[in-house]
LUMRODO-304264 format. One record per residue: residue number from 1; x, y, z of N, C-alpha, C in turn. Coordinates in steps of 0.02 Angstrom, whole numbers, plus 50000, padded with zeros to 5 digits. Example, Ala and Ser with C-alpha at 12.3 -4.5 7.8 and 13.67 -1.06 7.14 Angstrom:
BEGIN
TORMI,nr,nu,nv,nw,cau,cav,caw,cu,cv,cw
TORMI,1,50660,49716,50390,50615,49775,50390,50660,49835,50390
TORMI,2,50642,49888,50354,50684,49947,50357,50645,50002,50394
! end
This chain:
BEGIN
TORMI,nr,nu,nv,nw,cau,cav,caw,cu,cv,cw
TORMI,1,49079,45912,46905,49147,45898,46886,49178,45849,46934
TORMI,2,49217,45803,46908,49250,45753,46951,49305,45787,46991
TORMI,3,49308,45776,47053,49357,45809,47096,49425,45777,47089
TORMI,4,49475,45814,47114,49543,45786,47113,49548,45724,47154
TORMI,5,49503,45716,47203,49506,45655,47244,49488,45594,47203
TORMI,6,49440,45602,47156,49422,45546,47113,49479,45530,47066
TORMI,7,49513,45582,47040,49568,45570,46994,49625,45533,47028
TORMI,8,49628,45536,47093,49683,45502,47127,49676,45428,47128
TORMI,9,49619,45402,47107,49609,45329,47105,49590,45307,47035
TORMI,10,49627,45332,46985,49611,45317,46916,49624,45245,46897
TORMI,11,49658,45208,46940,49670,45137,46925,49606,45097,46936
TORMI,12,49554,45130,46961,49489,45097,46970,49441,45124,46917
TORMI,13,49402,45081,46888,49350,45102,46842,49289,45123,46882
TORMI,14,49266,45186,46876,49207,45208,46911,49148,45208,46864
TORMI,15,49093,45178,46886,49032,45176,46846,48976,45196,46892
TORMI,16,48941,45249,46878,48888,45267,46924,48839,45317,46896
TORMI,17,48842,45331,46831,48802,45384,46803,48738,45356,46772
TORMI,18,48694,45330,46814,48630,45306,46790,48579,45362,46796
TORMI,19,48547,45381,46742,48500,45436,46746,48435,45416,46778
TORMI,20,48410,45460,46821,48343,45451,46848,48305,45515,46836
TORMI,21,48239,45509,46828,48199,45568,46814,48192,45610,46876
TORMI,22,48195,45677,46867,48184,45722,46922,48114,45718,46948
TORMI,23,48105,45727,47013,48039,45721,47043,48003,45788,47050
TORMI,24,48039,45843,47041,48008,45908,47052,48002,45946,46987
TORMI,25,47943,45967,46971,47931,46009,46913,47890,46069,46934
TORMI,26,47902,46125,46900,47864,46186,46914,47833,46212,46850
TORMI,27,47775,46243,46856,47744,46277,46800,47755,46351,46809
TORMI,28,47791,46382,46760,47808,46453,46764,47767,46491,46713
TORMI,29,47725,46540,46736,47685,46578,46688,47729,46626,46648
TORMI,30,47713,46635,46584,47748,46684,46544,47697,46719,46499
TORMI,31,47714,46779,46474,47668,46817,46433,47684,46807,46359
TORMI,32,47630,46799,46320,47638,46789,46248,47594,46841,46214
TORMI,33,47624,46887,46175,47587,46942,46145,47576,46929,46071
TORMI,34,47512,46940,46048,47496,46932,45977,47456,46992,45955
TORMI,35,47458,47009,45888,47425,47068,45861,47381,47048,45802
TORMI,36,47318,47075,45800,47273,47065,45744,47253,47133,45716
TORMI,37,47233,47137,45653,47216,47202,45623,47153,47199,45582
TORMI,38,47105,47159,45603,47043,47154,45566,46984,47159,45614
TORMI,39,46971,47220,45638,46915,47233,45684,46882,47298,45662
TORMI,40,46843,47292,45605,46810,47350,45575,46861,47405,45558
TORMI,41,46917,47383,45532,46968,47431,45509,47012,47457,45564
TORMI,42,47001,47437,45626,47042,47461,45682,47092,47408,45703
TORMI,43,47152,47433,45717,47203,47387,45743,47188,47371,45816
TORMI,44,47190,47307,45833,47177,47286,45901,47235,47242,45925
TORMI,45,47265,47260,45979,47318,47220,46008,47291,47180,46066
TORMI,46,47296,47115,46061,47270,47070,46112,47329,47039,46149
TORMI,47,47332,47050,46213,47385,47021,46254,47356,46964,46295
TORMI,48,47383,46905,46288,47359,46848,46325,47415,46820,46368
TORMI,49,47396,46795,46426,47445,46763,46470,47431,46688,46470
TORMI,50,47480,46650,46449,47472,46577,46447,47521,46545,46495
TORMI,51,47499,46491,46525,47543,46453,46570,47580,46400,46530
TORMI,52,47645,46407,46526,47687,46361,46488,47723,46316,46537
TORMI,53,47713,46251,46533,47749,46207,46579,47824,46215,46570
TORMI,54,47859,46227,46622,47931,46234,46619,47962,46188,46672
TORMI,55,48001,46143,46649,48032,46095,46694,48096,46123,46723
TORMI,56,48100,46124,46788,48162,46142,46821,48193,46078,46851
TORMI,57,48254,46066,46834,48286,46004,46855,48313,46011,46926
TORMI,58,48286,45972,46971,48311,45971,47039,48378,45934,47040
TORMI,59,48424,45959,47078,48489,45926,47084,48494,45898,47154
TORMI,60,48467,45839,47165,48466,45811,47233,48534,45793,47260
TORMI,61,48585,45790,47216,48652,45773,47239,48701,45831,47227
TORMI,62,48676,45892,47226,48719,45950,47212,48773,45959,47265
TORMI,63,48762,45932,47325,48811,45939,47379,48867,45887,47376
TORMI,64,48863,45842,47328,48911,45786,47325,48959,45798,47266
TORMI,65,49023,45802,47281,49073,45816,47230,49102,45751,47201
TORMI,66,49058,45713,47167,49078,45650,47136,49024,45633,47085
TORMI,67,49040,45591,47035,48991,45575,46982,48940,45523,47005
TORMI,68,48897,45543,47051,48850,45497,47083,48783,45495,47047
TORMI,69,48743,45445,47064,48676,45438,47039,48627,45447,47097
TORMI,70,48575,45489,47089,48527,45498,47143,48473,45445,47143
TORMI,71,48458,45418,47201,48402,45372,47209,48357,45398,47265
TORMI,72,48293,45400,47252,48245,45424,47301,48229,45369,47352
TORMI,73,48237,45386,47415,48222,45339,47469,48169,45369,47515
TORMI,74,48153,45333,47568,48100,45354,47613,48116,45422,47645
TORMI,75,48178,45432,47666,48195,45493,47703,48229,45547,47660
TORMI,76,48242,45531,47597,48276,45580,47554,48313,45545,47499
TORMI,77,48358,45582,47465,48396,45553,47411,48462,45524,47436
TORMI,78,48480,45467,47408,48546,45438,47420,48584,45443,47354
TORMI,79,48646,45468,47358,48687,45481,47299,48742,45428,47297
TORMI,80,48739,45383,47248,48784,45326,47250,48822,45316,47185
TORMI,81,48876,45280,47191,48914,45255,47134,48948,45191,47154
TORMI,82,48977,45157,47105,49013,45096,47121,49083,45101,47094
TORMI,83,49129,45070,47130,49197,45063,47107,49209,44990,47089
TORMI,84,49239,44979,47031,49258,44912,47010,49330,44916,46984
TORMI,85,49359,44858,46971,49425,44857,46940,49417,44866,46865
TORMI,86,49474,44874,46832,49474,44885,46759,49448,44823,46723
TORMI,87,49432,44832,46660,49401,44780,46620,49442,44715,46620
TORMI,88,49406,44660,46620,49434,44592,46617,49474,44574,46679
TORMI,89,49461,44609,46734,49498,44594,46796,49470,44531,46829
TORMI,90,49515,44493,46860,49493,44435,46899,49509,44446,46973
TORMI,91,49527,44508,46992,49546,44523,47060,49486,44524,47107
TORMI,92,49499,44509,47170,49450,44520,47223,49463,44590,47252
TORMI,93,49413,44616,47285,49416,44684,47313,49412,44678,47388
TORMI,94,49463,44698,47424,49462,44691,47496,49414,44742,47527
TORMI,95,49387,44725,47584,49341,44770,47618,49376,44835,47638
TORMI,96,49437,44830,47664,49472,44890,47686,49487,44937,47628
TORMI,97,49503,44909,47570,49516,44951,47511,49451,44984,47488
TORMI,98,49396,44948,47493,49332,44977,47474,49315,45038,47516
TORMI,99,49324,45031,47583,49311,45087,47628,49357,45146,47611
TORMI,100,49420,45130,47599,49470,45182,47584,49453,45219,47519
TORMI,101,49434,45182,47467,49418,45214,47403,49357,45259,47409
TORMI,102,49308,45239,47448,49250,45282,47460,49273,45347,47495
TORMI,103,49312,45339,47548,49333,45397,47587,49376,45446,47547
TORMI,104,49418,45419,47503,49461,45461,47462,49421,45508,47418
TORMI,105,49359,45489,47404,49316,45530,47361,49261,45565,47399
TORMI,106,49271,45572,47466,49224,45609,47506,49158,45572,47518
TORMI,107,49159,45506,47511,49099,45465,47517,49108,45415,47574
TORMI,108,49055,45378,47587,49060,45323,47636,49037,45259,47602
TORMI,109,49054,45203,47633,49028,45139,47609,48952,45143,47608
TORMI,110,48921,45122,47553,48850,45134,47543,48806,45073,47554
TORMI,111,48741,45086,47547,48690,45036,47561,48644,45027,47500
TORMI,112,48595,44984,47508,48543,44973,47457,48476,44971,47492
TORMI,113,48437,45024,47485,48373,45025,47520,48314,45004,47476
TORMI,114,48317,45018,47412,48259,45006,47368,48274,44956,47313
TORMI,115,48221,44925,47288,48228,44879,47231,48251,44917,47169
TORMI,116,48232,44981,47163,48254,45020,47106,48330,45024,47102
TORMI,117,48362,45033,47159,48435,45036,47160,48465,44970,47137
TORMI,118,48440,44916,47164,48466,44850,47146,48457,44836,47072
TORMI,119,48398,44850,47046,48384,44837,46975,48428,44880,46930
TORMI,120,48438,44943,46950,48478,44989,46909,48550,44966,46906
TORMI,121,48578,44944,46962,48648,44924,46962,48658,44856,46928
TORMI,122,48610,44811,46935,48616,44748,46898,48616,44761,46823
TORMI,123,48572,44806,46801,48569,44824,46730,48635,44855,46708
TORMI,124,48662,44900,46749,48725,44932,46732,48782,44882,46727
TORMI,125,48786,44837,46774,48838,44786,46774,48833,44742,46711
TORMI,126,48773,44720,46695,48763,44676,46638,48780,44711,46572
TORMI,127,48769,44777,46569,48779,44813,46506,48849,44842,46498
TORMI,128,48885,44853,46553,48948,44890,46547,49010,44854,46573
TORMI,129,49003,44809,46620,49062,44776,46649,49080,44716,46607
TORMI,130,49144,44713,46587,49165,44663,46538,49190,44598,46570
TORMI,131,49182,44591,46635,49201,44528,46668,49145,44510,46716
TORMI,132,49153,44454,46748,49099,44428,46791,49101,44463,46859
TORMI,133,49067,44520,46863,49062,44555,46926,49008,44520,46968
TORMI,134,49027,44495,47026,48982,44452,47064,48955,44482,47128
TORMI,135,48993,44527,47161,48970,44551,47226,49000,44619,47243
TORMI,136,48963,44658,47284,48984,44723,47309,48989,44722,47385
TORMI,137,49038,44756,47412,49038,44770,47483,48984,44823,47497
TORMI,138,48947,44815,47552,48896,44863,47571,48904,44881,47645
TORMI,139,48871,44935,47665,48877,44961,47733,48825,44931,47779
TORMI,140,48843,44879,47814,48798,44848,47862,48840,44816,47917
TORMI,141,48812,44816,47978,48848,44789,48036,48801,44749,48081
TORMI,142,48831,44706,48119,48793,44665,48167,48778,44705,48230
TORMI,143,48714,44704,48250,48695,44732,48315,48702,44676,48367
TORMI,144,48747,44685,48414,48763,44632,48461,48709,44621,48513
TORMI,145,48660,44666,48515,48605,44659,48563,48553,44609,48538
TORMI,146,48530,44619,48476,48480,44574,48449,48508,44525,48397
TORMI,147,48574,44531,48384,48610,44485,48339,48580,44487,48268
TORMI,148,48561,44547,48246,48537,44556,48178,48579,44610,48144
TORMI,149,48578,44609,48077,48618,44656,48038,48575,44715,48016
TORMI,150,48605,44775,48023,48571,44837,48006,48616,44878,47959
TORMI,151,48583,44918,47916,48621,44965,47875,48654,45016,47922
TORMI,152,48715,45037,47905,48749,45084,47949,48783,45141,47911
TORMI,153,48755,45160,47853,48784,45216,47817,48754,45283,47838
TORMI,154,48707,45281,47886,48678,45342,47912,48616,45367,47877
TORMI,155,48594,45331,47824,48535,45354,47788,48484,45300,47773
TORMI,156,48507,45240,47758,48460,45186,47741,48418,45167,47801
TORMI,157,48357,45145,47787,48310,45129,47840,48323,45059,47867
TORMI,158,48347,45057,47929,48346,44998,47971,48374,44932,47949
TORMI,159,48335,44881,47963,48355,44812,47960,48366,44787,47889
TORMI,160,48419,44746,47880,48427,44712,47816,48372,44660,47809
TORMI,161,48340,44659,47752,48286,44611,47740,48292,44586,47668
TORMI,162,48309,44522,47660,48320,44472,47712,48387,44480,47746
TORMI,163,48395,44448,47803,48458,44449,47839,48511,44410,47799
TORMI,164,48575,44430,47807,48627,44396,47769,48642,44326,47795
TORMI,165,48666,44285,47749,48692,44220,47767,48763,44229,47794
TORMI,166,48777,44202,47852,48843,44211,47882,48889,44154,47859
TORMI,167,48936,44172,47816,48986,44124,47792,49049,44128,47836
TORMI,168,49067,44190,47854,49125,44201,47897,49103,44248,47954
TORMI,169,49098,44224,48015,49074,44265,48071,49117,44327,48083
TORMI,170,49180,44326,48060,49225,44383,48068,49227,44428,48007
TORMI,171,49182,44414,47959,49184,44450,47896,49139,44512,47896
TORMI,172,49126,44536,47836,49083,44594,47825,49030,44577,47773
TORMI,173,48981,44621,47766,48923,44606,47724,48936,44627,47651
TORMI,174,48919,44583,47605,48922,44597,47534,48856,44578,47502
TORMI,175,48839,44613,47449,48779,44597,47409,48801,44557,47348
TORMI,176,48774,44496,47341,48789,44453,47284,48733,44459,47234
TORMI,177,48750,44479,47174,48700,44496,47123,48668,44434,47093
TORMI,178,48604,44441,47077,48569,44392,47035,48561,44423,46966
TORMI,179,48602,44402,46919,48599,44429,46851,48558,44386,46804
TORMI,180,48527,44334,46831,48485,44288,46791,48413,44312,46794
TORMI,181,48389,44344,46742,48323,44374,46741,48267,44322,46747
TORMI,182,48282,44258,46735,48231,44206,46741,48222,44182,46812
TORMI,183,48266,44204,46857,48262,44185,46928,48238,44246,46967
TORMI,184,48186,44239,47009,48159,44296,47046,48210,44325,47095
TORMI,185,48204,44389,47108,48246,44421,47158,48307,44454,47129
TORMI,186,48338,44496,47170,48396,44536,47148,48462,44509,47174
TORMI,187,48460,44457,47214,48520,44431,47243,48513,44422,47318
TORMI,188,48568,44413,47353,48565,44402,47425,48625,44433,47460
TORMI,189,48619,44441,47525,48673,44467,47566,48708,44410,47601
TORMI,190,48775,44415,47606,48814,44365,47640,48869,44400,47680
TORMI,191,48884,44372,47738,48941,44396,47778,49000,44352,47758
TORMI,192,49050,44382,47726,49106,44343,47698,49172,44374,47720
TORMI,193,49226,44337,47708,49293,44359,47728,49309,44427,47698
TORMI,194,49342,44470,47737,49357,44538,47714,49407,44540,47656
TORMI,195,49439,44483,47642,49484,44480,47584,49445,44481,47519
TORMI,196,49382,44462,47521,49341,44458,47461,49357,44400,47416
TORMI,197,49398,44353,47440,49424,44300,47396,49382,44236,47398
TORMI,198,49319,44241,47417,49278,44181,47419,49257,44159,47349
TORMI,199,49211,44110,47348,49184,44086,47285,49108,44092,47288
TORMI,200,49078,44140,47251,49112,44188,47208,49145,44244,47248
TORMI,201,49189,44281,47215,49228,44333,47248,49188,44398,47253
TORMI,202,49208,44441,47298,49183,44510,47301,49230,44553,47260
TORMI,203,49205,44585,47209,49249,44622,47164,49224,44692,47146
TORMI,204,49186,44723,47192,49164,44792,47183,49142,44819,47251
TORMI,205,49129,44884,47253,49107,44916,47315,49057,44971,47299
TORMI,206,49007,44980,47342,48961,45036,47338,48986,45092,47382
TORMI,207,48985,45153,47355,49000,45212,47394,48941,45260,47387
TORMI,208,48936,45309,47432,48882,45356,47426,48883,45409,47480
TORMI,209,48832,45453,47476,48823,45507,47525,48751,45530,47522
TORMI,210,48725,45556,47579,48657,45583,47577,48652,45643,47532
TORMI,211,48598,45648,47495,48584,45707,47455,48530,45748,47487
TORMI,212,48486,45776,47447,48429,45816,47471,48385,45773,47516
TORMI,213,48373,45796,47577,48332,45758,47624,48262,45790,47629
TORMI,214,48212,45749,47645,48144,45773,47652,48134,45800,47722
TORMI,215,48098,45855,47727,48086,45884,47793,48029,45848,47828
! end
């Protein structure tokens, strides 16, 4: 159920319910009883035990009170969604507002660790967003020791690869989508002004939280 915190930002269109198949299945044995009555005139009851595959749906994001989508990563599940503006919007999305909207819903600014995540969100944007959504704010920061950018949402693995193009040294990292299926790759990372008003503009944000982690 969507929490009251999500309802407090209804001026934003939330899109994040991409289904993924559960990774855990169990086989549960059950008993199936049948009766026959043709054994030299004697009734014979035959009880057989058959193993019936029974799928139990794992809820890797059961701890997250928001309409998130689970994605399997190296260390566990990441539960993510995206916030965009309402249909036909031409607005840019400021970095500070993106962080605030995530926090209002009990989430943090999110990351992109796998190609599956990128492909799923590009598909979602192309199929559901009615305007030209071009870029998302993501959770990454500059390490001042080695001068490289790393994911900093607390769950994604390490270094951004490839490293972002620095457009504004005082800016933040955004993922710019490649929606052209004839061009290889999912897009690129750029460090741009926190206003999001560049060309193209940043007009969405990724939010998320860790789900079920692997031991």
